[in-house]
ZAMARGU-4260 file (C-alpha; in steps of 0.2 Angstrom, whole numbers, plus 5000, padded with zeros to 4 digits):
<rodrens>
0) 4710/4960/4564 | 4725/4948/4564 | 4727/4941/4581 | 4746/4943/4583 | 4755/4951/4597
5) 4772/4953/4605 | 4774/4951/4624 | 4791/4956/4631 | 4796/4945/4646 | 4786/4929/4643
10) 4797/4920/4656 | 4792/4933/4670 | 4778/4932/4682 | 4767/4944/4673 | 4773/4940/4655
15) 4770/4921/4657 | 4752/4924/4663 | 4748/4935/4649 | 4756/4923/4636 | 4745/4909/4643
20) 4729/4920/4642 | 4732/4926/4624 | 4737/4908/4618 | 4720/4902/4625 | 4711/4917/4617
25) 4718/4911/4600 | 4731/4924/4597 | 4748/4921/4589 | 4760/4926/4603 | 4778/4931/4601
30) 4789/4934/4615 | 4806/4938/4623 | 4814/4928/4637 | 4828/4931/4648 | 4830/4917/4661
35) 4827/4902/4649 | 4830/4897/4632 | 4816/4900/4619 | 4803/4887/4617 | 4800/4889/4598
40) 4803/4902/4584 | 4790/4913/4591 | 4802/4917/4606 | 4819/4925/4606 | 4831/4926/4621
45) 4834/4944/4624 | 4844/4955/4636 | 4836/4973/4637 | 4853/4980/4644 | 4862/4977/4627
50) 4856/4989/4614 | 4863/4979/4600 | 4851/4965/4605 | 4837/4975/4597 | 4843/4968/4581
55) 4838/4951/4587 | 4820/4956/4587 | 4808/4953/4573 | 4810/4965/4558 | 4798/4956/4546
60) 4784/4953/4558 | 4772/4967/4560 | 4764/4968/4578 | 4750/4980/4579 | 4751/4977/4598
65) 4766/4976/4609 | 4763/4972/4628 | 4779/4977/4637 | 4781/4968/4654 | 4800/4967/4656
70) 4806/4975/4673 | 4816/4972/4688 | 4804/4972/4703 | 4816/4967/4717 | 4819/4984/4725
75) 4834/4978/4734 | 4843/4977/4718 | 4856/4991/4713 | 4848/5008/4708 | 4858/5008/4692
80) 4850/4991/4687 | 4832/4997/4691 | 4834/5012/4680 | 4844/5003/4666 | 4830/4990/4664
85) 4814/4998/4669 | 4817/5016/4662 | 4830/5015/4648 | 4826/4998/4643 | 4808/5003/4640
90) 4814/5017/4630 | 4823/5005/4619 | 4808/4994/4617 | 4798/5010/4611 | 4812/5013/4598
95) 4809/4995/4592 | 4790/4998/4592 | 4791/5014/4581 | 4803/5005/4569 | 4789/4992/4565
100) 4775/5004/4566 | 4767/4997/4581 | 4749/5004/4582 | 4746/5001/4601 | 4760/5000/4615
105) 4754/4993/4631 | 4765/4995/4646 | 4763/4987/4663 | 4768/5000/4675 | 4766/5001/4694
110) 4756/5012/4707 | 4774/5015/4714 | 4775/5029/4702 | 4765/5039/4716 | 4780/5039/4727
115) 4775/5040/4746 | 4757/5042/4740 | 4758/5023/4736 | 4751/5022/4754 | 4734/5028/4760
120) 4717/5026/4754 | 4705/5032/4740 | 4718/5036/4727 | 4713/5040/4709 | 4723/5045/4694
125) 4718/5063/4695 | 4721/5066/4714 | 4738/5058/4715 | 4752/5062/4703 | 4767/5052/4699
130) 4783/5058/4707 | 4801/5060/4701 | 4810/5067/4717 | 4827/5060/4721 | 4822/5054/4738
135) 4808/5043/4733 | 4811/5024/4730 | 4821/5021/4714 | 4809/5007/4708 | 4794/5020/4707
140) 4805/5033/4700 | 4811/5021/4686 | 4793/5016/4682 | 4788/5035/4682 | 4803/5038/4670
145) 4797/5024/4658 | 4780/5031/4658 | 4787/5048/4653 | 4797/5040/4639 | 4782/5031/4632
150) 4771/5047/4632 | 4784/5057/4623 | 4789/5043/4610 | 4775/5047/4598 | 4768/5030/4600
155) 4749/5026/4603 | 4749/5019/4620 | 4740/5013/4636 | 4748/5012/4653 | 4742/5001/4667
160) 4748/5005/4684 | 4747/4988/4694 | 4746/4987/4713 | 4753/4972/4722 | 4750/4956/4711
165) 4743/4940/4718 | 4745/4922/4711 | 4756/4907/4709 | 4774/4912/4710 | 4771/4930/4713
170) 4787/4940/4717 | 4782/4951/4731 | 4767/4949/4742 | 4767/4930/4745 | 4786/4929/4749
175) 4783/4943/4761 | 4768/4936/4771 | 4769/4917/4770 | 4786/4914/4779 | 4780/4926/4794
180) 4764/4916/4795 | 4773/4900/4795 | 4786/4904/4809 | 4773/4914/4819 | 4781/4931/4817
185) 4767/4939/4808 | 4762/4957/4815 | 4751/4972/4812 | 4753/4990/4814 | 4740/5003/4819
190) 4723/5002/4827 | 4712/5004/4811 | 4709/4991/4798 | 4715/4998/4781 | 4710/4995/4764
195) 4722/4988/4751 | 4720/4985/4732 | 4727/4970/4723 | 4727/4962/4706 | 4724/4944/4704
200) 4735/4939/4690 | 4722/4930/4681 | 4711/4946/4679 | 4725/4955/4670 | 4723/4945/4653
205) 4705/4948/4650 | 4708/4967/4654 | 4722/4968/4642 | 4713/4958/4629 | 4699/4971/4630
210) 4711/4985/4627 | 4718/4976/4612 | 4701/4976/4605 | 4696/4994/4608 | 4714/5001/4604
215) 4725/5014/4612 | 4718/5026/4625 | 4734/5037/4627 | 4733/5039/4646 | 4738/5030/4662
220) 4725/5019/4672 | 4725/5011/4689 | 4722/4993/4686 | 4714/4985/4701 | 4704/4969/4702
225) 4700/4969/4721 | 4700/4981/4736 | 4699/4972/4753 | 4704/4975/4771 | 4722/4971/4775
230) 4717/4960/4789 | 4705/4950/4778 | 4720/4947/4766 | 4731/4940/4779 | 4717/4929/4787
235) 4714/4921/4770 | 4733/4917/4769 | 4732/4909/4786 | 4717/4899/4782 | 4725/4892/4766
240) 4741/4888/4776 | 4731/4880/4790 | 4739/4891/4804 | 4733/4902/4817 | 4733/4920/4814
245) 4738/4929/4830 | 4747/4945/4824 | 4759/4954/4836 | 4755/4973/4838 | 4769/4984/4832
250) 4771/5003/4831 | 4765/5011/4814 | 4782/5019/4812 | 4792/5003/4816 | 4796/5001/4797
255) 4809/5015/4799 | 4820/5004/4809 | 4819/4990/4796 | 4824/4999/4780 | 4833/4984/4773
260) 4819/4972/4776 | 4806/4973/4762 | 4795/4961/4769 | 4794/4970/4786 | 4791/4986/4777
265) 4777/4979/4766 | 4767/4972/4781 | 4770/4987/4792 | 4766/5001/4780 | 4751/4992/4772
270) 4743/4987/4789 | 4746/5005/4796 | 4741/5016/4781 | 4733/5005/4768 | 4736/5005/4749
275) 4720/5008/4740 | 4717/5014/4723 | 4701/5018/4712 | 4699/5008/4696 | 4683/5017/4690
280) 4691/5026/4676 | 4698/5010/4668 | 4682/5001/4671 | 4672/5015/4663 | 4683/5015/4647
285) 4683/4996/4644 | 4665/4994/4650 | 4670/4976/4656 | 4670/4967/4673 | 4688/4968/4680
290) 4687/4955/4693 | 4681/4940/4684 | 4692/4928/4695 | 4691/4928/4714 | 4706/4934/4723
295) 4704/4920/4736 | 4708/4908/4722 | 4724/4918/4719 | 4729/4916/4737 | 4726/4897/4736
300) 4737/4896/4720 | 4750/4907/4729 | 4751/4896/4744 | 4751/4880/4734 | 4765/4887/4723
305) 4775/4893/4738 | 4774/4876/4747
</rodrens>
């Protein structure tokens, strides 16, 4: 097998981590960037919002595997942008993949496709279905729509639904937790410790490399490296920051009064309800250890990067 792949979004958090992994694994890695200029002829600057930009992608290179990571994660962005990039942009990449006869299309989706069922414990792919209802958050709906496009594209595919992702320069969890620990405003909701699932970014590369090896599975999987108690997660952040962890107690439904504060909503809902998913189906399919790297190292990297 020729070890050559295309990763979209190699200047993003997930895409850059995957690029590093596959380069170290001996692959030829081609990629698209948005925020920075290309490093060499194996990268091209690409705006997924412009349909004509598909012509700038490689026509003479044959990628048996495309890993599609481009996406707007910031849920405060306009709904129109979320759908344009996450949903319709993914449809464009599918069109490109078909034009070059890609054999395996791997998509990094999100557990947000479950809608309000993102919260809670013991979720599996079979007992929680993705949601499209209009009143659910647009980020999850845009990812659910992308999944639907991929399934109907005629491509052979594998979809990985990622939980909160941990690591240096992560875009969601660390910027939500670290500032509140540093300024003493960290809080918790509810009386019972809840389980949350996460993915340390260094564990994603080995998982996808195994998927490249075994080929398309033509279904969606939860992709989780660790499940821990929310309280243990915050305590580990506090330890790395060398600050006291004395959370204030707030009402479990207090997030309803902070609809514009994503950090508050994350902490309130995860501490009150949990966000726990089973990864047994993926583990069974790839027959591989999923948490090769310790999540505590991910927190250490995240704190060092933030500071």
